[in-house]
N, CA, C and O atoms as a Tinker XYZ file with bonds, in Angstrom:
   440  protein
     1  N      0.827000   -1.189000    0.000000    73     2
     2  CA     0.000000    0.000000    0.000000    64     1     3
     3  C      0.865000    1.244000    0.000000    63     2     4     5
     4  O      1.858000    1.315000    0.724000    81     3
     5  N      0.495000    2.218000   -0.803000    73     3     6
     6  CA     1.241000    3.470000   -0.853000    64     5     7
     7  C      0.964000    4.315000    0.386000    63     6     8     9
     8  O     -0.156000    4.345000    0.896000    81     7
     9  N      1.991000    4.993000    0.857000    73     7    10
    10  CA     1.828000    5.923000    1.971000    64     9    11
    11  C      1.272000    7.240000    1.441000    63    10    12    13
    12  O      1.330000    7.521000    0.244000    81    11
    13  N      0.734000    8.038000    2.356000    73    11    14
    14  CA     0.228000    9.356000    1.998000    64    13    15
    15  C      1.107000   10.411000    2.636000    63    14    16    17
    16  O      1.343000   10.380000    3.844000    81    15
    17  N      1.594000   11.347000    1.833000    73    15    18
    18  CA     2.346000   12.494000    2.325000    64    17    19
    19  C      1.458000   13.726000    2.229000    63    18    20    21
    20  O      0.953000   14.050000    1.155000    81    19
    21  N      1.272000   14.404000    3.339000    73    19    22
    22  CA     0.407000   15.585000    3.391000    64    21    23
    23  C      1.278000   16.830000    3.341000    63    22    24    25
    24  O      2.100000   17.042000    4.232000    81    23
    25  N      1.114000   17.645000    2.328000    73    23    26
    26  CA     1.920000   18.856000    2.182000    64    25    27
    27  C      1.197000   20.056000    2.789000    63    26    28    29
    28  O     -0.029000   20.153000    2.759000    81    27
    29  N      1.999000   20.964000    3.339000    73    27    30
    30  CA     1.434000   22.176000    3.926000    64    29    31
    31  C      0.458000   21.848000    5.042000    63    30    32    33
    32  O      0.723000   20.995000    5.889000    81    31
    33  N     -0.666000   22.534000    5.030000    73    31    34
    34  CA    -1.683000   22.354000    6.072000    64    33    35
    35  C     -2.802000   21.398000    5.648000    63    34    36    37
    36  O     -3.866000   21.383000    6.267000    81    35
    37  N     -2.573000   20.606000    4.604000    73    35    38
    38  CA    -3.616000   19.740000    4.047000    64    37    39
    39  C     -4.248000   18.823000    5.089000    63    38    40    41
    40  O     -5.472000   18.714000    5.159000    81    39
    41  N     -3.430000   18.168000    5.891000    73    39    42
    42  CA    -3.954000   17.237000    6.885000    64    41    43
    43  C     -4.787000   17.971000    7.931000    63    42    44    45
    44  O     -5.859000   17.501000    8.313000    81    43
    45  N     -4.309000   19.099000    8.387000    73    43    46
    46  CA    -5.057000   19.879000    9.384000    64    45    47
    47  C     -6.400000   20.337000    8.816000    63    46    48    49
    48  O     -7.409000   20.335000    9.521000    81    47
    49  N     -6.412000   20.726000    7.549000    73    47    50
    50  CA    -7.656000   21.164000    6.913000    64    49    51
    51  C     -8.652000   20.005000    6.868000    63    50    52    53
    52  O     -9.814000   20.171000    7.238000    81    51
    53  N     -8.200000   18.833000    6.415000    73    51    54
    54  CA    -9.093000   17.672000    6.330000    64    53    55
    55  C     -9.586000   17.276000    7.717000    63    54    56    57
    56  O    -10.753000   16.919000    7.878000    81    55
    57  N     -8.721000   17.335000    8.710000    73    55    58
    58  CA    -9.130000   16.996000   10.085000    64    57    59
    59  C    -10.196000   17.951000   10.609000    63    58    60    61
    60  O    -10.930000   17.601000   11.533000    81    59
    61  N    -10.292000   19.134000   10.045000    73    59    62
    62  CA   -11.297000   20.109000   10.455000    64    61    63
    63  C    -12.665000   19.892000    9.830000    63    62    64    65
    64  O    -13.634000   20.537000   10.229000    81    63
    65  N    -12.757000   18.994000    8.857000    73    63    66
    66  CA   -14.030000   18.714000    8.204000    64    65    67
    67  C    -14.904000   17.829000    9.098000    63    66    68    69
    68  O    -14.425000   17.240000   10.067000    81    67
    69  N    -16.176000   17.748000    8.757000    73    67    70
    70  CA   -17.098000   16.892000    9.497000    64    69    71
    71  C    -16.709000   15.422000    9.320000    63    70    72    73
    72  O    -15.946000   15.069000    8.420000    81    71
    73  N    -17.243000   14.585000   10.188000    73    71    74
    74  CA   -16.943000   13.155000   10.121000    64    73    75
    75  C    -17.361000   12.558000    8.777000    63    74    76    77
    76  O    -16.645000   11.725000    8.222000    81    75
    77  N    -18.502000   12.972000    8.256000    73    75    78
    78  CA   -18.985000   12.438000    6.975000    64    77    79
    79  C    -18.020000   12.769000    5.841000    63    78    80    81
    80  O    -17.724000   11.916000    5.004000    81    79
    81  N    -17.536000   13.995000    5.813000    73    79    82
    82  CA   -16.589000   14.409000    4.763000    64    81    83
    83  C    -15.273000   13.658000    4.928000    63    82    84    85
    84  O    -14.718000   13.161000    3.948000    81    83
    85  N    -14.770000   13.571000    6.152000    73    83    86
    86  CA   -13.517000   12.848000    6.412000    64    85    87
    87  C    -13.630000   11.384000    6.001000    63    86    88    89
    88  O    -12.700000   10.817000    5.427000    81    87
    89  N    -14.768000   10.784000    6.296000    73    87    90
    90  CA   -14.964000    9.374000    5.949000    64    89    91
    91  C    -14.928000    9.185000    4.430000    63    90    92    93
    92  O    -14.313000    8.241000    3.934000    81    91
    93  N    -15.584000   10.075000    3.701000    73    91    94
    94  CA   -15.589000    9.981000    2.235000    64    93    95
    95  C    -14.188000   10.176000    1.674000    63    94    96    97
    96  O    -13.754000    9.420000    0.805000    81    95
    97  N    -13.486000   11.178000    2.163000    73    95    98
    98  CA   -12.116000   11.419000    1.708000    64    97    99
    99  C    -11.240000   10.212000    2.036000    63    98   100   101
   100  O    -10.439000    9.777000    1.209000    81    99
   101  N    -11.393000    9.681000    3.232000    73    99   102
   102  CA   -10.611000    8.514000    3.642000    64   101   103
   103  C    -10.842000    7.311000    2.756000    63   102   104   105
   104  O     -9.889000    6.621000    2.392000    81   103
   105  N    -12.089000    7.044000    2.401000    73   103   106
   106  CA   -12.360000    5.882000    1.550000    64   105   107
   107  C    -11.827000    6.091000    0.137000    63   106   108   109
   108  O    -11.386000    5.139000   -0.506000    81   107
   109  N    -11.865000    7.326000   -0.349000    73   107   110
   110  CA   -11.304000    7.618000   -1.670000    64   109   111
   111  C     -9.779000    7.443000   -1.657000    63   110   112   113
   112  O     -9.205000    6.869000   -2.582000    81   111
   113  N     -9.140000    7.939000   -0.608000    73   111   114
   114  CA    -7.682000    7.789000   -0.502000    64   113   115
   115  C     -7.290000    6.324000   -0.326000    63   114   116   117
   116  O     -6.248000    5.903000   -0.827000    81   115
   117  N     -8.097000    5.554000    0.368000    73   115   118
   118  CA    -7.826000    4.123000    0.549000    64   117   119
   119  C     -7.836000    3.412000   -0.804000    63   118   120   121
   120  O     -7.002000    2.541000   -1.052000    81   119
   121  N     -8.776000    3.779000   -1.681000    73   119   122
   122  CA    -8.786000    3.211000   -3.033000    64   121   123
   123  C     -7.477000    3.528000   -3.751000    63   122   124   125
   124  O     -6.878000    2.658000   -4.384000    81   123
   125  N     -7.043000    4.776000   -3.646000    73   123   126
   126  CA    -5.777000    5.178000   -4.269000    64   125   127
   127  C     -4.617000    4.358000   -3.724000    63   126   128   129
   128  O     -3.778000    3.875000   -4.485000    81   127
   129  N     -4.573000    4.204000   -2.416000    73   127   130
   130  CA    -3.483000    3.469000   -1.788000    64   129   131
   131  C     -3.407000    2.032000   -2.279000    63   130   132   133
   132  O     -2.317000    1.466000   -2.370000    81   131
   133  N     -4.537000    1.442000   -2.594000    73   131   134
   134  CA    -4.544000    0.050000   -3.044000    64   133   135
   135  C     -4.433000   -0.068000   -4.567000    63   134   136   137
   136  O     -4.583000   -1.157000   -5.120000    81   135
   137  N     -4.169000    1.061000   -5.244000    73   135   138
   138  CA    -3.935000    1.026000   -6.681000    64   137   139
   139  C     -5.184000    1.164000   -7.530000    63   138   140   141
   140  O     -5.119000    1.014000   -8.750000    81   139
   141  N     -6.315000    1.444000   -6.911000    73   139   142
   142  CA    -7.553000    1.608000   -7.663000    64   141   143
   143  C     -7.837000    3.087000   -7.899000    63   142   144   145
   144  O     -7.261000    3.957000   -7.247000    81   143
   145  N     -8.726000    3.349000   -8.834000    73   143   146
   146  CA    -9.097000    4.733000   -9.129000    64   145   147
   147  C    -10.272000    5.140000   -8.247000    63   146   148   149
   148  O    -11.280000    4.435000   -8.199000    81   147
   149  N    -10.157000    6.255000   -7.556000    73   147   150
   150  CA   -11.265000    6.721000   -6.718000    64   149   151
   151  C    -12.500000    7.034000   -7.553000    63   150   152   153
   152  O    -12.405000    7.335000   -8.743000    81   151
   153  N    -13.645000    6.957000   -6.914000    73   151   154
   154  CA   -14.914000    7.188000   -7.605000    64   153   155
   155  C    -15.120000    8.645000   -7.990000    63   154   156   157
   156  O    -15.784000    8.934000   -8.985000    81   155
   157  N    -14.559000    9.563000   -7.214000    73   155   158
   158  CA   -14.820000   10.990000   -7.413000    64   157   159
   159  C    -13.571000   11.761000   -7.840000    63   158   160   161
   160  O    -13.390000   12.915000   -7.451000    81   159
   161  N    -12.725000   11.136000   -8.627000    73   159   162
   162  CA   -11.481000   11.777000   -9.047000    64   161   163
   163  C    -11.566000   12.266000  -10.491000    63   162   164   165
   164  O    -12.228000   11.671000  -11.341000    81   163
   165  N    -10.868000   13.374000  -10.728000    73   163   166
   166  CA   -10.738000   13.861000  -12.106000    64   165   167
   167  C     -9.395000   14.569000  -12.222000    63   166   168   169
   168  O     -8.900000   15.125000  -11.242000    81   167
   169  N     -8.801000   14.552000  -13.417000    73   167   170
   170  CA    -7.513000   15.238000  -13.598000    64   169   171
   171  C     -7.663000   16.742000  -13.379000    63   170   172   173
   172  O     -8.699000   17.330000  -13.688000    81   171
   173  N     -6.626000   17.337000  -12.849000    73   171   174
   174  CA    -6.610000   18.786000  -12.622000    64   173   175
   175  C     -5.386000   19.347000  -13.340000    63   174   176   177
   176  O     -4.394000   19.712000  -12.710000    81   175
   177  N     -5.471000   19.407000  -14.652000    73   175   178
   178  CA    -4.340000   19.793000  -15.501000    64   177   179
   179  C     -3.883000   21.224000  -15.276000    63   178   180   181
   180  O     -2.741000   21.560000  -15.590000    81   179
   181  N     -4.753000   22.074000  -14.737000    73   179   182
   182  CA    -4.357000   23.463000  -14.492000    64   181   183
   183  C     -3.281000   23.566000  -13.413000    63   182   184   185
   184  O     -2.583000   24.576000  -13.327000    81   183
   185  N     -3.146000   22.526000  -12.593000    73   183   186
   186  CA    -2.120000   22.523000  -11.541000    64   185   187
   187  C     -0.830000   21.904000  -12.058000    63   186   188   189
   188  O      0.253000   22.435000  -11.813000    81   187
   189  N     -0.935000   20.791000  -12.768000    73   187   190
   190  CA     0.267000   20.155000  -13.296000    64   189   191
   191  C     -0.025000   18.781000  -13.851000    63   190   192   193
   192  O     -1.102000   18.220000  -13.650000    81   191
   193  N      0.949000   18.258000  -14.546000    73   191   194
   194  CA     0.815000   16.944000  -15.168000    64   193   195
   195  C      0.747000   15.862000  -14.092000    63   194   196   197
   196  O      1.602000   15.797000  -13.208000    81   195
   197  N     -0.269000   15.023000  -14.178000    73   195   198
   198  CA    -0.426000   13.935000  -13.230000    64   197   199
   199  C     -1.138000   14.321000  -11.946000    63   198   200   201
   200  O     -1.268000   13.501000  -11.036000    81   199
   201  N     -1.601000   15.563000  -11.863000    73   199   202
   202  CA    -2.302000   16.028000  -10.663000    64   201   203
   203  C     -3.797000   15.756000  -10.837000    63   202   204   205
   204  O     -4.368000   15.979000  -11.904000    81   203
   205  N     -4.413000   15.268000   -9.757000    73   203   206
   206  CA    -5.833000   14.929000   -9.739000    64   205   207
   207  C     -6.509000   15.618000   -8.575000    63   206   208   209
   208  O     -5.849000   16.095000   -7.651000    81   207
   209  N     -7.824000   15.669000   -8.624000    73   207   210
   210  CA    -8.582000   16.178000   -7.486000    64   209   211
   211  C     -9.720000   15.235000   -7.161000    63   210   212   213
   212  O    -10.346000   14.660000   -8.052000    81   211
   213  N     -9.978000   15.084000   -5.871000    73   211   214
   214  CA   -11.163000   14.387000   -5.402000    64   213   215
   215  C    -12.250000   15.433000   -5.261000    63   214   216   217
   216  O    -12.037000   16.481000   -4.652000    81   215
   217  N    -13.400000   15.156000   -5.816000    73   215   218
   218  CA   -14.539000   16.077000   -5.736000    64   217   219
   219  C    -15.563000   15.451000   -4.809000    63   218   220   221
   220  O    -16.253000   14.501000   -5.179000    81   219
   221  N    -15.657000   15.988000   -3.609000    73   219   222
   222  CA   -16.539000   15.440000   -2.590000    64   221   223
   223  C    -17.733000   16.378000   -2.400000    63   222   224   225
   224  O    -17.561000   17.573000   -2.157000    81   223
   225  N    -18.936000   15.830000   -2.511000    73   223   226
   226  CA   -20.163000   16.594000   -2.284000    64   225   227
   227  C    -20.874000   15.995000   -1.087000    63   226   228   229
   228  O    -21.230000   14.816000   -1.088000    81   227
   229  N    -21.074000   16.794000   -0.090000    73   227   230
   230  CA   -21.803000   16.379000    1.113000    64   229   231
   231  C    -22.841000   17.447000    1.423000    63   230   232   233
   232  O    -22.868000   18.499000    0.784000    81   231
   233  N    -23.680000   17.179000    2.389000    73   231   234
   234  CA   -24.753000   18.105000    2.753000    64   233   235
   235  C    -24.232000   19.498000    3.076000    63   234   236   237
   236  O    -24.884000   20.495000    2.767000    81   235
   237  N    -23.044000   19.569000    3.704000    73   235   238
   238  CA   -22.512000   20.875000    4.112000    64   237   239
   239  C    -21.705000   21.586000    3.036000    63   238   240   241
   240  O    -21.183000   22.673000    3.282000    81   239
   241  N    -21.591000   21.001000    1.855000    73   239   242
   242  CA   -20.933000   21.713000    0.771000    64   241   243
   243  C    -20.058000   20.844000   -0.118000    63   242   244   245
   244  O    -20.104000   19.614000   -0.086000    81   243
   245  N    -19.254000   21.551000   -0.917000    73   243   246
   246  CA   -18.329000   20.930000   -1.867000    64   245   247
   247  C    -16.912000   20.991000   -1.298000    63   246   248   249
   248  O    -16.482000   22.030000   -0.797000    81   247
   249  N    -16.197000   19.877000   -1.378000    73   247   250
   250  CA   -14.848000   19.802000   -0.846000    64   249   251
   251  C    -13.925000   19.240000   -1.920000    63   250   252   253
   252  O    -14.325000   18.403000   -2.729000    81   251
   253  N    -12.695000   19.712000   -1.912000    73   251   254
   254  CA   -11.716000   19.246000   -2.884000    64   253   255
   255  C    -10.429000   18.829000   -2.180000    63   254   256   257
   256  O     -9.994000   19.461000   -1.217000    81   255
   257  N     -9.831000   17.749000   -2.681000    73   255   258
   258  CA    -8.523000   17.290000   -2.221000    64   257   259
   259  C     -7.679000   17.119000   -3.474000    63   258   260   261
   260  O     -7.987000   16.282000   -4.323000    81   259
   261  N     -6.619000   17.904000   -3.593000    73   259   262
   262  CA    -5.751000   17.883000   -4.770000    64   261   263
   263  C     -4.545000   17.011000   -4.438000    63   262   264   265
   264  O     -3.908000   17.185000   -3.400000    81   263
   265  N     -4.238000   16.065000   -5.337000    73   263   266
   266  CA    -3.163000   15.116000   -5.042000    64   265   267
   267  C     -2.426000   14.697000   -6.310000    63   266   268   269
   268  O     -2.882000   14.922000   -7.430000    81   267
   269  N     -1.275000   14.083000   -6.088000    73   267   270
   270  CA    -0.508000   13.478000   -7.171000    64   269   271
   271  C      0.019000   12.145000   -6.647000    63   270   272   273
   272  O      0.397000   12.035000   -5.481000    81   271
   273  N      0.040000   11.141000   -7.509000    73   271   274
   274  CA     0.541000    9.825000   -7.128000    64   273   275
   275  C      1.888000    9.618000   -7.803000    63   274   276   277
   276  O      2.015000    9.733000   -9.022000    81   275
   277  N      2.886000    9.312000   -6.988000    73   275   278
   278  CA     4.207000    8.972000   -7.508000    64   277   279
   279  C      4.372000    7.469000   -7.360000    63   278   280   281
   280  O      4.451000    6.953000   -6.245000    81   279
   281  N      4.425000    6.769000   -8.484000    73   279   282
   282  CA     4.519000    5.309000   -8.448000    64   281   283
   283  C      5.688000    4.850000   -7.593000    63   282   284   285
   284  O      6.758000    5.458000   -7.568000    81   283
   285  N      5.438000    3.758000   -6.901000    73   283   286
   286  CA     6.449000    3.151000   -6.034000    64   285   287
   287  C      6.985000    4.120000   -4.991000    63   286   288   289
   288  O      8.046000    3.883000   -4.413000    81   287
   289  N      6.287000    5.175000   -4.750000    73   287   290
   290  CA     6.728000    6.144000   -3.758000    64   289   291
   291  C      5.587000    6.398000   -2.790000    63   290   292   293
   292  O      5.490000    5.734000   -1.758000    81   291
   293  N      4.725000    7.350000   -3.111000    73   291   294
   294  CA     3.599000    7.666000   -2.241000    64   293   295
   295  C      2.603000    8.572000   -2.948000    63   294   296   297
   296  O      2.824000    9.027000   -4.071000    81   295
   297  N      1.514000    8.815000   -2.260000    73   295   298
   298  CA     0.498000    9.757000   -2.704000    64   297   299
   299  C      0.788000   11.055000   -1.970000    63   298   300   301
   300  O      0.931000   11.057000   -0.748000    81   299
   301  N      0.874000   12.143000   -2.692000    73   299   302
   302  CA     1.105000   13.447000   -2.069000    64   301   303
   303  C     -0.166000   14.273000   -2.159000    63   302   304   305
   304  O     -0.638000   14.577000   -3.255000    81   303
   305  N     -0.722000   14.638000   -1.006000    73   303   306
   306  CA    -1.876000   15.528000   -0.974000    64   305   307
   307  C     -1.317000   16.945000   -0.975000    63   306   308   309
   308  O     -0.671000   17.374000   -0.020000    81   307
   309  N     -1.576000   17.660000   -2.059000    73   307   310
   310  CA    -1.022000   18.999000   -2.249000    64   309   311
   311  C     -1.842000   20.065000   -1.532000    63   310   312   313
   312  O     -1.290000   21.022000   -0.989000    81   311
   313  N     -3.166000   19.894000   -1.533000    73   311   314
   314  CA    -4.030000   20.944000   -0.994000    64   313   315
   315  C     -5.417000   20.367000   -0.746000    63   314   316   317
   316  O     -5.858000   19.469000   -1.464000    81   315
   317  N     -6.100000   20.878000    0.263000    73   315   318
   318  CA    -7.490000   20.513000    0.538000    64   317   319
   319  C     -8.236000   21.795000    0.893000    63   318   320   321
   320  O     -7.717000   22.647000    1.614000    81   319
   321  N     -9.453000   21.923000    0.382000    73   319   322
   322  CA   -10.220000   23.133000    0.646000    64   321   323
   323  C    -11.699000   22.887000    0.420000    63   322   324   325
   324  O    -12.092000   21.938000   -0.259000    81   323
   325  N    -12.507000   23.754000    0.997000    73   323   326
   326  CA   -13.939000   23.717000    0.748000    64   325   327
   327  C    -14.249000   24.732000   -0.332000    63   326   328   329
   328  O    -13.815000   25.882000   -0.267000    81   327
   329  N    -14.990000   24.300000   -1.308000    73   327   330
   330  CA   -15.320000   25.143000   -2.447000    64   329   331
   331  C    -16.630000   25.870000   -2.168000    63   330   332   333
   332  O    -17.622000   25.247000   -1.789000    81   331
   333  N    -16.632000   27.182000   -2.356000    73   331   334
   334  CA   -17.829000   27.964000   -2.056000    64   333   335
   335  C    -18.461000   28.582000   -3.301000    63   334   336   337
   336  O    -19.547000   29.157000   -3.222000    81   335
   337  N    -17.800000   28.471000   -4.435000    73   335   338
   338  CA   -18.319000   29.019000   -5.689000    64   337   339
   339  C    -18.245000   27.941000   -6.767000    63   338   340   341
   340  O    -17.615000   26.903000   -6.564000    81   339
   341  N    -18.880000   28.180000   -7.899000    73   339   342
   342  CA   -18.844000   27.207000   -8.990000    64   341   343
   343  C    -17.441000   27.001000   -9.531000    63   342   344   345
   344  O    -17.035000   25.873000   -9.813000    81   343
   345  N    -16.709000   28.081000   -9.672000    73   343   346
   346  CA   -15.351000   28.001000  -10.208000    64   345   347
   347  C    -14.363000   27.856000   -9.048000    63   346   348   349
   348  O    -14.527000   28.475000   -7.996000    81   347
   349  N    -13.344000   27.037000   -9.256000    73   347   350
   350  CA   -12.322000   26.867000   -8.221000    64   349   351
   351  C    -11.578000   28.186000   -8.048000    63   350   352   353
   352  O    -11.079000   28.741000   -9.027000    81   351
   353  N    -11.493000   28.695000   -6.826000    73   351   354
   354  CA   -10.819000   29.972000   -6.588000    64   353   355
   355  C     -9.349000   29.936000   -7.007000    63   354   356   357
   356  O     -8.638000   28.961000   -6.762000    81   355
   357  N     -8.914000   31.022000   -7.641000    73   355   358
   358  CA    -7.549000   31.108000   -8.135000    64   357   359
   359  C     -6.499000   30.905000   -7.037000    63   358   360   361
   360  O     -5.496000   30.237000   -7.289000    81   359
   361  N     -6.686000   31.453000   -5.827000    73   359   362
   362  CA    -5.686000   31.216000   -4.776000    64   361   363
   363  C     -5.503000   29.732000   -4.441000    63   362   364   365
   364  O     -4.395000   29.304000   -4.117000    81   363
   365  N     -6.577000   28.950000   -4.517000    73   363   366
   366  CA    -6.464000   27.518000   -4.246000    64   365   367
   367  C     -5.695000   26.801000   -5.351000    63   366   368   369
   368  O     -4.887000   25.915000   -5.075000    81   367
   369  N     -5.945000   27.182000   -6.590000    73   367   370
   370  CA    -5.204000   26.602000   -7.718000    64   369   371
   371  C     -3.725000   26.986000   -7.609000    63   370   372   373
   372  O     -2.847000   26.145000   -7.802000    81   371
   373  N     -3.459000   28.243000   -7.302000    73   371   374
   374  CA    -2.067000   28.707000   -7.197000    64   373   375
   375  C     -1.319000   28.014000   -6.064000    63   374   376   377
   376  O     -0.149000   27.665000   -6.224000    81   375
   377  N     -1.969000   27.811000   -4.929000    73   375   378
   378  CA    -1.318000   27.134000   -3.812000    64   377   379
   379  C     -0.994000   25.683000   -4.168000    63   378   380   381
   380  O      0.101000   25.203000   -3.875000    81   379
   381  N     -1.929000   24.994000   -4.791000    73   379   382
   382  CA    -1.683000   23.609000   -5.218000    64   381   383
   383  C     -0.547000   23.573000   -6.245000    63   382   384   385
   384  O      0.310000   22.691000   -6.184000    81   383
   385  N     -0.532000   24.510000   -7.174000    73   383   386
   386  CA     0.512000   24.581000   -8.199000    64   385   387
   387  C      1.882000   24.825000   -7.553000    63   386   388   389
   388  O      2.872000   24.205000   -7.942000    81   387
   389  N      1.934000   25.721000   -6.575000    73   387   390
   390  CA     3.183000   26.031000   -5.877000    64   389   391
   391  C      3.716000   24.787000   -5.156000    63   390   392   393
   392  O      4.903000   24.473000   -5.252000    81   391
   393  N      2.844000   24.088000   -4.441000    73   391   394
   394  CA     3.272000   22.882000   -3.721000    64   393   395
   395  C      3.705000   21.789000   -4.685000    63   394   396   397
   396  O      4.633000   21.036000   -4.391000    81   395
   397  N      3.042000   21.694000   -5.831000    73   395   398
   398  CA     3.435000   20.701000   -6.834000    64   397   399
   399  C      4.819000   21.024000   -7.386000    63   398   400   401
   400  O      5.657000   20.133000   -7.521000    81   399
   401  N      5.062000   22.296000   -7.704000    73   399   402
   402  CA     6.392000   22.693000   -8.219000    64   401   403
   403  C      7.474000   22.404000   -7.187000    63   402   404   405
   404  O      8.551000   21.920000   -7.537000    81   403
   405  N      7.196000   22.698000   -5.911000    73   403   406
   406  CA     8.173000   22.424000   -4.855000    64   405   407
   407  C      8.449000   20.931000   -4.743000    63   406   408   409
   408  O      9.595000   20.531000   -4.541000    81   407
   409  N      7.431000   20.110000   -4.870000    73   407   410
   410  CA     7.604000   18.668000   -4.816000    64   409   411
   411  C      8.461000   18.182000   -5.973000    63   410   412   413
   412  O      9.359000   17.362000   -5.784000    81   411
   413  N      8.188000   18.684000   -7.166000    73   411   414
   414  CA     8.971000   18.293000   -8.350000    64   413   415
   415  C     10.429000   18.714000   -8.180000    63   414   416   417
   416  O     11.331000   17.933000   -8.482000    81   415
   417  N     10.673000   19.929000   -7.703000    73   415   418
   418  CA    12.052000   20.400000   -7.488000    64   417   419
   419  C     12.776000   19.566000   -6.449000    63   418   420   421
   420  O     13.945000   19.224000   -6.624000    81   419
   421  N     12.083000   19.238000   -5.369000    73   419   422
   422  CA    12.674000   18.437000   -4.301000    64   421   423
   423  C     13.079000   17.062000   -4.809000    63   422   424   425
   424  O     14.141000   16.550000   -4.453000    81   423
   425  N     12.238000   16.470000   -5.634000    73   423   426
   426  CA    12.527000   15.144000   -6.170000    64   425   427
   427  C     13.668000   15.178000   -7.179000    63   426   428   429
   428  O     14.413000   14.206000   -7.301000    81   427
   429  N     13.814000   16.279000   -7.898000    73   427   430
   430  CA    14.928000   16.418000   -8.856000    64   429   431
   431  C     16.257000   16.514000   -8.124000    63   430   432   433
   432  O     17.277000   16.023000   -8.608000    81   431
   433  N     16.243000   17.150000   -6.956000    73   431   434
   434  CA    17.476000   17.354000   -6.197000    64   433   435
   435  C     17.916000   16.110000   -5.457000    63   434   436   437
   436  O     19.084000   15.990000   -5.090000    81   435
   437  N     16.987000   15.168000   -5.230000    73   435   438
   438  CA    17.387000   13.957000   -4.481000    64   437   439
   439  C     17.731000   12.804000   -5.372000    63   438   440
   440  O     18.082000   11.730000   -4.883000    81   439
């Protein structure tokens, strides 16, 4: 099973969600860890190549978890946020993009 690496405040943000949202995110990530495709995933090309987002809809709103899977390494959660508008807010896209670039640079240096 692949490990999950939480970048920035992603884990703290997810821990702040309701139990129902956390449970849904957890089951989606568990599918990823076992090599399966999550039910609510879609590519997020605006952030970077190979970056995906989980789209979670619950009674209290829309939630997103942006991640990238590095084969034989781990799943990196780049960003998690609650969506309040139809379009993904630019600051959330920029933060995920920044964390993705930092991850790519870090891996190039090692």
